[in-house]
C-alpha positions in Angstrom: -0.3 0.2 0.1 3.0 2.2 0.4 4.1 2.4 -3.1 0.6 3.0 -4.1 0.5 6.1 -1.7 3.7 7.5 -3.0 2.8 6.9 -7.2 -0.7 8.6 -6.5 1.6 11.7 -4.8 3.7 11.3 -7.8 1.1 12.3 -9.9 -0.4 14.7 -7.9 2.3 16.6 -8.5 2.2 17.0 -11.9 1.5 20.2 -13.3 -2.5 20.0 -15.7 -0.3 20.8 -19.1 1.3 17.3 -18.5 -2.4 15.5 -17.1 -3.0 16.8 -20.7 -0.5 16.2 -22.6 -2.4 15.6 -26.1 -3.5 18.8 -26.6 -6.3 21.4 -26.4 -8.3 19.8 -28.5 -8.6 16.8 -26.6 -10.9 16.2 -23.3 -7.6 14.9 -21.4 -8.0 14.5 -17.2 -8.6 18.5 -15.9 -7.0 17.3 -12.4 -5.6 14.1 -10.0 -7.8 13.7 -6.4 -6.4 11.3 -4.1 -9.1 9.5 -2.2 -7.9 8.8 1.4 -8.6 5.2 2.6 -7.8 4.6 6.3 -10.9 3.3 7.5 -13.1 2.5 4.8 -16.0 4.6 3.4 -18.6 4.7 0.9 -19.6 6.7 -2.1 -21.5 7.4 -4.8 -25.6 8.4 -4.2 -27.2 5.9 -5.9 -26.6 3.7 -3.1 -24.9 6.2 -0.3 -25.8 9.3 1.2 -22.3 10.8 0.3 -20.5 11.3 -2.2 -16.9 11.9 -3.8 -16.0 16.0 -3.2 -16.3 16.9 -6.7 -16.6 20.3 -8.1 -19.6 21.1 -10.5 -18.8 19.8 -14.3 -16.4 17.3 -12.4 -16.7 13.6 -13.7 -15.1 10.5 -12.9 -15.3 7.8 -15.5 -15.6 3.9 -13.9 -16.2 1.0 -16.3 -17.0 -2.5 -14.5 -17.3 -6.3 -15.1 -14.2 -6.5 -17.4 -12.0 -7.1 -19.1 -13.7 -8.8 -21.8 -12.0 -9.3 -25.0 -12.9 -7.3 -28.0 -14.3 -4.8 -26.0 -11.9 -3.6 -23.2 -9.6 -2.8 -25.8 -11.4 -0.8 -27.9 -12.3 1.3 -24.9 -8.8 1.7 -23.7 -7.9 3.2 -27.5 -10.9 5.5 -27.2 -9.9 6.9 -23.8 -6.1 7.6 -25.1 -7.1 9.1 -28.0 -8.7 11.5 -25.5 -5.9 11.6 -22.8 -8.4 10.4 -20.4 -8.0 7.6 -17.4 -10.8 6.5 -15.8 -10.5 3.4 -13.1 -11.7 0.1 -13.9 -13.6 -2.2 -11.5 -12.5 -5.7 -12.7 -14.5 -9.3 -12.2 -11.5 -11.2 -10.7 -12.5 -14.5 -13.5 -12.5 -12.4 -16.7 -8.9 -10.7 -15.7 -7.8 -14.5 -15.2 -9.4 -15.2 -18.7 -7.3 -12.0 -20.1 -4.9 -11.5 -18.0 -3.0 -9.4 -20.8 -5.8 -7.2 -21.4 -6.3 -6.8 -17.4 -2.5 -5.8 -16.9 -2.9 -3.2 -20.1 -4.9 -1.4 -18.4 -2.9 -1.0 -15.5 -0.2 0.2 -17.9 -1.8 2.6 -19.8 -2.0 4.4 -16.1 -6.0 4.0 -15.8 -6.5 2.7 -12.0 -7.8 -0.6 -10.8 -10.1 -1.6 -8.6 -12.3 -5.0 -7.6 -15.4 -5.9 -8.3 -15.7 -9.7 -6.7 -14.8 -12.9 -8.3 -17.6 -14.3 -10.2 -20.4 -11.1 -9.8 -22.8 -12.7 -7.7 -25.3 -10.7 -5.7 -23.8 -10.1 -2.3 -27.3 -9.6 -0.2 -28.5 -12.3 1.4 -25.7 -14.7 0.4 -24.4 -16.3 3.5 -21.4 -13.7 5.0 -18.2 -16.1 4.4 -19.3 -17.0 0.7 -19.6 -13.6 0.4 -16.5 -12.8 1.7 -14.8 -15.9 0.1 -15.9 -14.6 -3.4 -14.8 -10.6 -3.0 -11.1 -12.0 -1.7 -11.2 -14.3 -5.0 -11.4 -11.7 -7.0 -8.7 -9.6 -5.4 -6.7 -12.5 -6.0 -7.2 -12.8 -9.7 -7.3 -9.6 -10.2 -4.2 -8.9 -8.3 -2.5 -11.9 -10.5 -3.6 -10.8 -13.9 -2.6 -7.2 -13.5 0.7 -7.4 -11.0 2.1 -10.5 -11.4 1.4 -11.7 -8.0 -0.2 -11.7 -5.0 0.0 -10.5 -1.6 -1.2 -10.6 2.0 -3.9 -8.2 1.1 -5.6 -6.9 -2.0 -2.8 -4.1 -4.4 -5.2 -1.3 -4.4 -8.1 -0.2 -2.3 -10.9 0.1 -4.4 -14.0 -2.0 -3.9 -17.3 -2.2 -5.8 -20.4 -4.2 -5.0 -21.9 -6.3 -7.8 -25.7 -4.4 -8.2 -24.3 -2.3 -5.4 -25.5 -4.8 -3.3 -23.6 -4.6 -0.2 -24.2 -5.6 3.3 -23.4 -4.0 6.8 -21.2 -7.2 7.7 -19.1 -7.1 4.6 -19.2 -3.6 4.8 -16.7 -3.7 8.3 -14.6 -6.3 7.1 -13.5 -4.0 4.0 -13.7 -1.0 6.4 -10.9 -3.0 8.5 -8.7 -3.2 5.1 -9.2 0.1 4.5 -11.0 -0.1 1.4 -13.3 2.1 -0.2 -16.8 0.9 -1.3 -17.8 3.0 -4.9 -21.4 3.3 -5.8 -22.1 6.1 -8.5 -24.2 9.0 -8.8 -24.9 8.4 -12.1 -25.1 5.2 -14.3 -25.6 4.9 -18.3 -27.9 2.1 -18.2 -26.3 -0.1 -20.8 -27.4 -3.0 -19.6 -30.8 -2.3 -21.3 -31.8 -3.1 -25.0 -30.5 0.8 -26.3 -28.6 1.4 -28.9 -25.6 3.4 -29.1 -27.3 7.3 -29.7 -29.7 6.6 -27.5 -27.4 5.4 -24.7 -25.4 8.8 -25.3 -28.4 10.9 -25.2 -29.3 9.2 -22.2 -26.2 9.7 -20.1 -25.5 13.0 -21.2 -28.8 14.1 -20.2 -28.3 12.7 -16.6 -24.8 14.5 -16.7 -26.6 18.0 -17.6 -29.1 17.4 -14.8 -26.8 16.6 -11.9 -23.5 18.6 -13.4 -21.2 15.7 -13.5 -20.1 13.1 -10.9 -19.1 9.4 -10.4 -20.4 7.5 -13.8 -20.9 3.7 -14.0 -20.3 2.3 -17.6 -19.5 -1.1 -19.1 -16.5 -1.7 -20.9 -18.5 -5.3 -21.8 -20.8 -4.1 -23.3 -20.7 -3.2 -27.3 -23.2 -0.2 -27.0 -20.9 1.4 -24.4 -17.9 1.3 -26.7 -19.4 1.9 -30.1 -21.1 5.7 -28.6 -17.8 6.6 -26.1 -16.3 8.3 -28.4 -18.7 10.2 -29.2 -19.5 10.5 -25.8 -15.8 12.0 -24.5 -16.1 14.3 -27.4 -19.2 15.7 -26.0 -17.9 15.9 -22.5 -15.4 18.1 -24.2 -17.6 20.3 -26.2 -19.9 20.6 -22.7 -17.3 21.9 -20.6 -17.6 19.1 -18.4 -14.0 17.8 -16.8 -12.7 14.6 -15.9 -11.1 13.7 -12.8 -8.9 10.3 -12.4 -9.3 9.4 -8.6 -6.3 7.5 -6.9 -5.4 6.0 -3.6 -4.5 8.6 -1.1 -3.5 8.9 2.2 -6.1 9.9 5.4 -9.4 9.3 5.9 -12.0 9.1 2.6 -13.3 12.9 2.3 -16.8 13.4 1.3 -20.1 15.9 0.3 -22.7 14.3 1.4 -26.4 14.2 -0.6 -28.8 16.7 -1.2 -31.7 17.0 1.2 -34.5 14.3 1.1 -32.2 12.2 -0.6 -33.2 7.7 -0.8 -30.6 5.1 -2.2 -32.5 4.6 -5.1 -30.5 0.9 -5.4 -31.8 0.0 -2.3 -35.7 0.6 -3.4 -34.6 -1.6 -6.7 -33.0 -4.6 -5.0 -35.9 -4.7 -2.5 -38.2 -4.4 -5.4 -36.6 -7.4 -7.5 -36.1 -10.1 -4.2 -40.2 -9.1 -3.2 -40.9 -10.0 -7.2 -38.6 -12.9 -6.7 -37.0 -11.9 -9.7 -33.2 -12.1 -9.0 -32.6 -15.7 -6.9 -30.4 -15.9 -4.3 -26.0 -15.2 -5.7 -27.6 -14.4 -9.1 -26.0 -11.7 -11.5 -28.1 -8.7 -11.0 -28.3 -5.5 -13.1 -30.0 -2.4 -12.3 -33.2 -1.2 -14.7 -32.9 2.4 -15.6 -34.4 4.4 -13.3 
């Protein structure tokens, strides 16, 4: 973890011009945000009553469920063309199946996070079973990305499949100094929509919220197809990209607005009531 913090400190020392080295016509990275992890914590307004301290117009791009051969490469190419950095929450079995691609994500300067081994819904699972799936995911991603497995995870960022956390798992992850990520906006790219429809949807949501942590999936062809134009539109509309990295100290957050409720909790409760998501089944929240 010390080397992670040192790398974050070095990145944050870079001038803005160096971060946007591709030139003024590219979107680039406006700043790097060190996220304190001591004692853990949770962010993302879709699930939690607080999020990162982002300024209006700032966007954190995150991708779930990869790496996916044939898709993740195109996502990386689109990000590179715009000098943009993102965070990739990898599924362990996918990283194990495409270690070269997983390693490329890190080599190109993107932030690595974990998304379990097999992507089960953990709310309703036995604690030890869920914990083992998360730990197996740590090891599989670390082996693929870094070529070795340590006593604990190499990185301190985790996202629950379907955002379906439990208090017991949250407490355990906090003991590992892991920050749990939800999202502030999502593109609903699990729905059968066209790339153009997805583009219009996520841009409309971002215009309304003026930024935030955005959830996309690098396994989805429609997201791959719309990503180059999406990045161009972010530039055109004055949004700015923030790359998150592990930082020192504890997590600093911005509270949710008055009247906040957890959208994902409502979705999960409805799914369970309808018996639409059997215990341990893969979960995708519907469009809000």
